[in-house]
Steps between C-alpha positions, in 0.01 A plus 500: 500500500475585873534203737482463876577206721247407768670697783531820295139464384374466860701802619383707204135396552516575872638846432226574245227375735619724785510824296126577531535487880781754521294808409227453763757391758712810442191723523393332824843527659556861397159597639582347839844654522376850418254551784630743760340440844547785748387538862513880498541755775203579724394860552179630659208340304721406204789283387782641289715346228808688383487628143826315431302173500345604167827549310512144364132438427168682510350314798580357842297278728447623855465236773406665826290409806268796433362332187317164480669401174806641325450830319632577152639853465520600134694796362292626207732796444743717697200690631245222555487185714211263573466221753260205499442193712630173358186324629285371213142625520367163374604257778772685693812330362824696490574641155832460319659780296556361151624721218287814513203350686400319819387139466304285743658155528174349632248576225681710239356847557721779367532862611694804385765646732243771570255240633253480208356158410638387164367142492241317713389313701562799732240772448617769741813714477771465765500700821699821456695684766566871521853555372717810533869581464765757576866538398603189696206260547185361341235457771212252519240624748301269729 
């Protein structure tokens, strides 16, 4: 028969009780660590981000004085980029990239990286910005 003294039982129980918390905690921490905030380089009527910024992941977040809220730049493919405001269309809170969508921490609205509403309460899609690229930069026009 299996027997535990009181101290071993308490340690074992504490370990078992903490296991359900590890998955969500790991997801939360990995989401925070993976966001790449970039200021960009200003050109005439546009801000540029080097293509090298997209080698690790498919998006970066642009923080620049030309935009009211940060802008998510998403690499859909080697030949297509989109950029959307991270300002929720429901109440104006700043959205958080989470997995493959944008989530509003205020009321739970969800959007695709292309700015489409996935879940309410937001009803309107995100503001899009003209996006172009060349052999060196992705540009967000203002």
